[in-house]
KELUMFI-138743 format. One record per residue: x, y, z of N, C-alpha, C in turn. Coordinates in steps of 0.02 Angstrom, whole numbers, padded with zeros to 5 digits, always signed. Example, Ala and Ser with C-alpha at 12.3 -4.5 7.8 and 13.67 -1.06 7.14 Angstrom:
BEGIN
+00660-00284+00390+00615-00225+00390+00660-00165+00390 +00642-00112+00354+00684-00053+00357+00645+00002+00394 
! end
This chain:
BEGIN
+03238-06424+04220+03211-06488+04200+03208-06533+04262 +03151-06565+04272+03142-06610+04329+03181-06675+04316 +03211-06703+04369+03246-06766+04359+03198-06822+04339 +03224-06870+04302+03186-06928+04281+03217-06989+04314 +03174-07035+04337+03198-07093+04373+03173-07157+04340 +03215-07208+04344+03195-07275+04324+03193-07316+04388 +03135-07344+04403+03128-07385+04463+03114-07456+04442 +03157-07500+04464+03150-07571+04450+03102-07600+04502 +03038-07608+04483+02988-07634+04529+02984-07710+04520 +03021-07745+04562+03022-07818+04561+02991-07841+04627 +02938-07881+04622+02907-07905+04683+02960-07941+04725 +02954-07930+04789+03003-07958+04835+02966-07991+04893 +03003-08018+04939+02972-08057+04994+02940-08013+05048 +02961-07951+05054+02932-07909+05107+02858-07895+05094 +02837-07897+05032+02767-07885+05016+02723-07942+05043 +02752-08001+05050+02716-08059+05077+02726-08067+05152 +02789-08059+05174+02805-08077+05243+02808-08019+05293 +02816-07957+05269+02818-07900+05315+02756-07854+05310 +02735-07842+05248+02679-07796+05239+02617-07814+05279 +02594-07877+05280+02533-07892+05318+02537-07874+05392 +02594-07886+05423+02603-07869+05494+02607-07794+05502 +02641-07761+05456+02646-07688+05456+02576-07657+05453 +02532-07686+05412+02465-07659+05403+02422-07662+05466 +02441-07704+05514+02402-07707+05576+02409-07643+05617 +02455-07601+05599+02466-07538+05635+02426-07480+05604 +02387-07494+05552+02349-07442+05517+02274-07457+05523 +02234-07405+05530+02162-07414+05532+02130-07396+05465 +02170-07394+05413+02146-07383+05345+02188-07425+05298 +02162-07436+05238+02194-07480+05190+02251-07445+05154 +02312-07467+05166+02369-07438+05131+02392-07482+05073 +02359-07539+05063+02382-07584+05009+02350-07568+04942 +02296-07530+04940+02264-07513+04876+02310-07467+04836 +02327-07488+04776+02370-07448+04733+02444-07455+04747 +02462-07499+04792+02531-07510+04810+02569-07543+04753 +02628-07516+04735+02670-07546+04684+02717-07598+04713 +02746-07582+04771+02794-07628+04803+02809-07604+04874 +02841-07648+04911+02865-07632+04978+02940-07647+04980 +02974-07616+05028+03045-07626+05036+03061-07629+05111 +03099-07678+05131+03118-07686+05201+03162-07629+05224 +03197-07598+05177+03243-07543+05192+03237-07488+05139 +03249-07425+05160+03254-07371+05111+03324-07370+05081 +03372-07367+05124+03442-07366+05103+03478-07410+05152 +03526-07383+05187+03560-07422+05239+03528-07410+05307 +03476-07370+05307+03442-07355+05371+03383-07402+05379 +03347-07393+05432+03296-07442+05452+03226-07431+05426 +03215-07381+05386+03146-07365+05367+03117-07418+05320 +03055-07436+05334+03015-07480+05291+02981-07435+05240 +02977-07456+05178+02950-07412+05125+02891-07444+05088 +02845-07401+05071+02789-07418+05027+02796-07375+04965 +02796-07407+04907+02803-07370+04844+02736-07369+04807 +02715-07309+04788+02652-07298+04753+02663-07258+04689 +02617-07267+04642+02613-07222+04586+02573-07162+04611 +02602-07102+04609+02570-07043+04636+02514-07021+04590 +02461-06995+04619+02404-06970+04581+02378-06906+04613 +02352-06862+04572+02326-06798+04599+02251-06801+04613 +02221-06860+04607+02149-06865+04619+02134-06858+04694 +02074-06835+04710+02056-06822+04780+02063-06884+04826 +02046-06943+04801+02052-07003+04843+02124-07017+04862 +02169-07010+04814+02240-07022+04830+02267-06968+04876 +02249-06907+04865+02272-06853+04908+02247-06861+04979 +02185-06884+04987+02157-06898+05053+02197-06954+05087 +02210-07007+05048+02250-07063+05073+02319-07039+05094 +02351-06999+05052+02418-06974+05066+02419-06933+05130 +02367-06893+05140+02361-06854+05202+02359-06898+05263 +02320-06953+05260+02316-07000+05316+02385-07033+05329 +02419-07052+05275+02485-07084+05282+02533-07036+05317 +02533-06974+05295+02581-06925+05322+02566-06904+05394 +02506-06915+05416+02488-06900+05486+02498-06959+05533 +02513-07017+05504+02520-07077+05546+02583-07072+05589 +02580-07094+05652+02637-07088+05698+02700-07125+05675 +02694-07175+05632+02753-07212+05608+02785-07179+05547 +02751-07131+05516+02775-07098+05456+02839-07059+05470 +02890-07070+05429+02954-07036+05437+02967-06984+05382 +02940-06994+05324+02952-06949+05268+02935-06982+05202 +02946-06945+05149+02933-06973+05083+02985-06947+05034 +02992-06983+04979+03037-06964+04925+02998-06970+04860 +02999-06916+04821+02965-06915+04757+03013-06936+04702 +02989-06981+04659+03027-07004+04601+02983-06993+04540 +02974-06930+04522+02929-06915+04466+02858-06933+04485 +02828-06980+04448+02759-07000+04462+02754-07057+04512 +02809-07073+04545+02809-07124+04597+02831-07091+04663 +02805-07116+04717+02823-07089+04782+02834-07146+04831 +02887-07139+04870+02902-07188+04922+02889-07156+04990 +02846-07190+05029+02832-07167+05097+02874-07209+05144 +02910-07175+05189+02956-07209+05235+02926-07210+05305 +02934-07267+05338+02905-07277+05405+02957-07306+05452 +02955-07282+05515+02994-07315+05567+02954-07377+05588 +02989-07425+05614+02957-07487+05635+02957-07492+05711 +02899-07505+05741+02897-07518+05813+02935-07583+05828 +02952-07592+05891+02994-07648+05912+02970-07716+05886 +02905-07734+05890+02884-07799+05863+02900-07807+05788 +02893-07753+05750+02908-07756+05679+02984-07758+05667 +03022-07726+05709+03095-07730+05703+03119-07801+05713 +03091-07834+05764+03108-07904+05777+03087-07948+05719 +03027-07935+05693+03002-07973+05636+03048-07965+05575 +03072-07904+05564+03116-07893+05507+03182-07929+05516 +03208-07932+05577+03270-07969+05590+03261-08043+05572 +03205-08072+05593+03190-08142+05575+03182-08149+05500 +03148-08102+05470+03137-08102+05398+03203-08104+05360 +03250-08060+05379+03315-08056+05345+03352-08122+05350 +03345-08157+05405+03378-08221+05415+03340-08278+05380 +03280-08264+05356+03239-08316+05325+03207-08362+05375 +03201-08339+05437+03172-08379+05491+03098-08365+05499 +03060-08379+05446+02989-08363+05444+02949-08402+05496 +02970-08462+05512+02934-08503+05562+02938-08473+05631 +02986-08429+05643+02995-08397+05708+02952-08334+05717 +02916-08314+05666+02872-08256+05673+02822-08269+05730 +02800-08216+05762+02750-08222+05816+02684-08247+05786 +02641-08272+05829+02575-08295+05806+02535-08238+05777 +02541-08178+05807+02506-08119+05780+02530-08104+05709 +02595-08110+05699+02624-08097+05633+02599-08149+05582 +02601-08212+05601+02578-08266+05556+02504-08257+05540 +02464-08240+05590+02392-08228+05579+02381-08170+05531 +02421-08118+05538+02415-08060+05493+02430-08081+05421 +02481-08122+05412+02498-08146+05345+02441-08189+05317 +02416-08236+05358+02363-08280+05335+02299-08241+05318 +02281-08192+05359+02222-08151+05345+02230-08110+05282 +02290-08083+05272+02304-08043+05213+02300-08086+05150 +02327-08147+05154+02325-08192+05096+02253-08209+05077 +02212-08222+05128+02141-08237+05114+02107-08177+05082 +02118-08118+05111+02087-08056+05086+02107-08042+05013 +02170-08053+04998+02197-08038+04931+02192-08097+04883 +02172-08155+04908+02163-08213+04864+02228-08241+04836 +02280-08245+04878+02344-08272+04856+02334-08343+04829 +02361-08357+04771+02357-08424+04741+02405-08472+04777 +02459-08446+04805+02508-08488+04840+02500-08485+04916 +02440-08468+04938+02427-08460+05010+02441-08523+05050 +02423-08582+05023+02435-08644+05060+02510-08656+05067 +02548-08640+05016+02621-08649+05019+02651-08602+05072 +02630-08539+05072+02657-08491+05121+02638-08513+05191 +02578-08537+05200+02556-08561+05266+02602-08617+05290 +02622-08662+05245+02668-08716+05263+02737-08688+05281 +02760-08638+05245+02825-08607+05259+02825-08577+05328 +02769-08550+05351+02763-08519+05417+02756-08570+05474 +02740-08632+05456+02726-08682+05507+02788-08721+05528 +02797-08729+05593+02853-08768+05620+02842-08843+05608 +02780-08863+05594+02764-08934+05585+02770-08957+05512 +02792-08914+05468+02797-08931+05397+02870-08933+05376 +02883-08970+05324+02951-08976+05297+02968-08921+05248 +02917-08889+05220+02928-08837+05170+02960-08776+05200 +03008-08747+05164+03041-08686+05187+03051-08640+05127 +03077-08582+05141+03091-08533+05088+03158-08501+05103 +03191-08478+05051+03256-08446+05058+03251-08378+05091 +03308-08353+05112+03312-08285+05139+03295-08236+05083 +03271-08177+05101+03258-08126+05049+03324-08100+05020 +03321-08078+04958+03379-08045+04927+03379-07972+04949 +03428-07953+04989+03429-07886+05018+03430-07832+04964 +03460-07845+04907+03460-07797+04852+03390-07781+04829 +03347-07831+04826+03277-07820+04806+03237-07788+04861 +03261-07793+04923+03225-07768+04981+03247-07697+05001 +03293-07668+04963+03319-07601+04978+03300-07555+04921 +03256-07507+04935+03230-07464+04883+03286-07429+04844 +03335-07401+04878+03386-07362+04844+03425-07404+04793 +03428-07469+04801+03461-07513+04752+03421-07520+04688 +03357-07501+04690+03313-07511+04633+03292-07447+04599 +03325-07391+04616+03309-07326+04586+03372-07299+04553 +03364-07278+04491+03418-07246+04455+03393-07179+04428 +03432-07127+04438+03414-07063+04408+03442-07062+04337 +03399-07048+04289+03421-07045+04220+03447-06975+04206 +03508-06971+04179+03539-06908+04163+03541-06901+04087 +03512-06848+04062+03511-06837+03990+03571-06794+03974 +03616-06822+03934+03677-06788+03914+03662-06743+03854 +03696-06687+03851+03690-06644+03793+03626-06603+03794 +03606-06580+03739+03547-06539+03731+03554-06498+03668 +03511-06449+03658+03513-06411+03595+03579-06373+03585 +03612-06354+03640+03674-06316+03634+03735-06360+03625 +03727-06426+03626+03786-06470+03624+03806-06489+03553 +03771-06464+03503+03788-06482+03434+03838-06436+03405 
! end
C-alpha cells in the first residue's frame, strides 16, 4: 500500500517575497500550477516549490526542465503532490536571511524589482501595500515570516491506517 500524506497548504510569505527573485534564475515559467513555496525543506537550506503532480505531457515536459536546472537538488513525492528542492545561489541566500529577519526593505533593488514585476504580472490586489513594505521611505512594515509555515516538513503528515481486514 502506498503511503498517504496530508499536506497543510497555507500560503506563506515566501511566495510573495522570495519566489519572484527565485524565478529570475529560470528561463521558463515555474509558477504555473504552483501550490506553494517554502523557504526551507527541513532544517537544511533547500528552497521548495510544491505542485500537484500530473501525468499530462505539458507537466512532464515542465518537470523535465525543472530537473535539468542547475539549481535543482531533488524532489520528494507525496502521493499526487511533489516538492522540488533547489539550492540557492549566494544572492538568494542573502535574500532569505533578510527575509527570515523580516528586513524586506533591505532587499536588493533587483530583488524588489522582481517582486514588483511579479505582482504586476499576477495582478496582486495588495501590490501597493507590498510596494510600501519594500520601500525605505514608507512607514508601513510587515512582520517576520512564521518559520513553521516556511518549512515544508512541518506541513506534511504521513497518514497511517491502523488495522485492516485481519485485525478483527
